[in-house]
N, C-alpha and C positions, 0 to 999 in steps of 0.2 A: 318471086318479086315482092309478095306481101311481107315476107320475113325481112327482106332488105330494107323496105320502107319503114317497118317497125323499128329496126335497128338504127336507121338514120334518125328517126324521130326521137328515139331514146338518147342518141348521142348529142343532138342539138339541145335537147332539154337539159342534159347533164352539163353541157358547156354554159348554158344560161345560169344553172344553179351555182356552178363553180365560179363563174364570173361575179355573181351576186356576193359570194363569200369574200372574194378578193377585194371587190370594191368597198365592201363593209370594213374590211381590215385597213384599207388605205384611208377611209374616211375617219377612222378612229385612231390613226397614228398619233395625232397630237395629244399629249397627256391631259391638257385641260379639257378636251372634249370627252375622252373615254372615261375619265374620272367622274363624269356626271352621271354615269350609268352603272347600276348594279343588277346583275342577272340572278334570278331565282326560279326555282321550279314551282309550278302551280298544278295542283292535283286536278283541278276542274270539279264540276258538279258531281261527276260519277268516277270515283277513284278506281283505278285499275288494280291488277295483281302485282305481286312484289317484283317480278322480273321486269315488266313493262315500266314500272315507276322508277326503279333504280337505273335502268338503262337510260331513261330520259334525263335523269339527274347527271349521270356520267357524261352524256352527250353535251349537256350544258357546261359541265366543268371543262370539257375539251374545247368547246367553242370559246369559253371565256379565256382559257390559257392561250388559244391561238390569236384572239383579238386583243389580248392583254387587258381584258375587262374583268373587274372583280366579280366573283360568284359566291354567294352565300345562300344556302337553301333553308327554308323554314322546316320545322319538324313535320315528318310524315304523320298525319293524325289518323289515317285509315288505309288499310290494305284489303283488297277483296280476298276473302277466304274461299278457296276452291274445295270441291268435294272431297278430294283425297289428302287434304292438308292435315287432317286429324289433330286439330288443335283445340285446347280448352281456352277459356277466356284468359286464364293466367298465362298460358303459353303465348297467346296472341299479344298480350301486353309486354311480355318479356321480349318478343320479337321486335316490337316497336322501339324498345329501348336500345336493342342491338343495332337496329337500322340507324338510329340517332348517332351511336358511337361510330359506326362504319362511315357515315357520310358527314359527320361533324355538323349536323343541322342545328339551327338556333330557334329559340322561342320567338313568337310573333312580335314581342315587345322590342326586339332588336331592330325592327323595321318601322317603328312608329313615326320617325321624323322624315320618312321618304315619301315621295309622291308615287303611288303605285299605279301601274298600267297592266291590265290583263291581256295576255296574248295567247291565242290558241295555237297558231301555226306561225312560227317566227319567220319573217322576211326582212330584207335589208331596209325596207321603208319604215319598219317599226323603230329602227335605230334613229332614223331622221326625225320621226315624230317625238321620240324620247328626248332627243337633243333640243328640239324646239320647245317642248314643254319645260324641260329643265331650265333653259335660259330665260323663258318668259315668266316662270314661277320662282326663279332663283332658288330652286331646290333640286337635290339629287333625285333621279328617277329610278325607281325599282321596276324593271320589266319582269312581270310574273309570267312565266312561259310554260305551256304544257309541252309542245313539241318544237324541237329545233332541227329536225332531221332534214328539212329542205336544204339547209346550209351544211350541216355536219356531214351528212351522207355523201355530199359531193366530193369530200376529201377524207375518206375513211381513215387514212393514216393518223389524223389528229386525235382519234379516240384514245390512243395510248396516253395523251396528255390529261385525260379525264380521270385516270385511276392512279393514285399515288402509291408509293411503296408501303406507306402505312395502311392504306385501305386494303391492299393485297394481304399484308401480314395479319390484319384484323380478321378478314374473311377466312383466311386459312386456319386461324385459331379456332374458328367455329366448326371446322370439319371434325367429324367423329370417325372418319375412315379415310384411308389413303388409297386412291385408285390410280396411282401413277403407273402401275404395271398393267392397267386395263385399257382396252378401247371402250369408251363410253358412247352409247347411243342415247340421245335424248328424243324420246317419241312423245309429241304432243297429241293427246287423244281427244280432249274436250268431252263432248257428250257421245262421241263415237258415231259409227255408221256414216262417216264422211259428211257430217252435217256442215252446212255453209252458214257462216255468220251473217247477220243482216248487213247489207251494203257491200258485201264481198262477192266475187264471182267464182271462187273455188274454195274447197275445204282446206282448212289449215292442216288437218290430219293427212298423213302421207301413207300410201300403200306400202305395206311391209316389204313387198318384193323389191321396191326401189332402193332399200337399204343394203341389199345383198352385195352389189358391186363396190360401193364405197367401204363396206366392212371388209371385203376381201383385199381391197387396196391397202387399207390401214393395217391389216394383219401382215401383209407382205412388207410394207414400207417401214414398219416400226418393230418388227420381229417380236411381236406379242401374240399370245394365243388365248387371252382371257377377254371376254366381252361382258360389260355390265350395261343393262338397259335401265335408264331412269325414265319413269312414265307417270302420268296422272291417270292412267287407265286402271279401273278396278278389275279384280280377277273374276267377279261375278256382277251381274246387273245390279245397279244401285239407284236408290232414291235419295236425293240430297235435299235437305231443308236448310237454307241459309240462316246465319245469325238473324234474329228478328229485325235488327236495324240495318241489315244488308240486302234485304229482299229487293230493294230498288236497284241495286247494282246488276241484277240478273234479268230485269224486265226487258222483253223483246227478244231474248236469246232463245235459241232452239231448245225445245223440250222442257221449257219452264212454264208452269201453269199459274204462276203468281205466288205459289206456296212451296211447291216441290219441283225439283228437276230430275229427270230420268236420265241416267247414264248407262250406256250399254257396256257390257264387259269387253275387255281388250286382251286378246291372246296373241301369242307371238310364235305360233306353230311353224310358220314358214321359216323363221330364223332359227328356231330350235332344231328343225330338221336339217337345215343347211349347215349349221355350226353346232353339231351334236356335242353335248357335254362341255360346252365352252361358255354357256350363257348364264348370267345371274340377273335376276330382275328385282329392281327396287321400285316399289309402288308408293307414290305419294310421300307424305311425311312433312315435317316442318320445312316450309319452302326455303328459308334462309339457310338452314343446315344442309338441305339438299343442294342448293346452289353452291355452297362451300365445298361439299363432297364432289360434285360434278366438276368443279373447277380444278380439282387435283388430278383429273384423268390425263394420261399420257397422250391420248388421242381422243377427239370428240367428233362424232357425227351428228350434225344438227338436223332438226326438223324445222318446220316454219313456226318458230316460236321465239319471242324475245328472251325468254328464260334461258334457253340453251345458248343463244347468241351472247347474252350477258356473261354466262359461265366461261365461254371461249374467250371473251375479252379479259376476264380475270386470269385465265390460264396462261396468256402471254406466250404462246408458242404457235408454230405454223401447222401443227398436226391436226387440222380442222378441215372437215368436209361440209360444205354448205349447199343446200338445194339451189339449183340454177334459177329458180323462179321465186326465191326469197325476196322480200321487199327491202331488206337492208343489204348493203354491199359486202362483197368478200374483201378480206384484208390480204395484205402481202403474204404469200406463201400458202394461203388457204386454197383448197381445191374445191371445185364444183362438181356436182353430180346431177 
């Protein structure tokens, strides 16, 4: 009974979100109204990692295309560097340049003549407020948005509108390996030991044994016998010191003492035993190149991570397995486990 009530509550909430999306679309049908609004991404005071930020920008692209509202993003000025990214300052700066090329972002000067409104979690009401401000101030309004998932995730099919063929081509050009003949598993490790992030009720890390069934399904469904694991898990216990100007991004997170973060080793013995001589492990590396490599995979098994979800969006095929308790929705032809 409890499961049925939970499913009913979820369905009612989804109907409300989907209705909000469609009401917003109808509200903005008149060109004179929707032309008063420009959508842009806002990093917020604590910038996230590469996967989370690019996914938010693609979600906004998709929403703009669906509502026929123009979208222009400002340059990404900061990306949280994770323990296994293994990047120098020069590598980091080069990555920011490639992100600019990938997403066609613009310098802040492009937005000087607009009335800016910061929005943390986009709702339909924010469009009404923007229209009121635009009309009363006789200026175009730039909605600077961190998250648009309340609306976008109610209709996951629109995500494909957020990634152009040029973006796919550019990301693919950054890949230095082709994993089209592999089943790729993306395992988000974090600090390890099933640590729970502040404000969350369960760990993002997934028990290795839960990957076994979807891996077997993928092997059978796609007639492939090679598996590659992309992970942020170190082979041995690790102490990580963030860039001096990024220590603030890790405050309050598990196992961070203000200067160093302790990360437990991540091993894949259960999978290596189950799939003997089939597994290759890729640990860390430049996150943008890793994203590009992961997106080339012929099949993708996701963990609870925006990074893998983003790679699956760029992959543009249905050979994807997603956790049933992931916070983002499955797409058409994706499978749950």
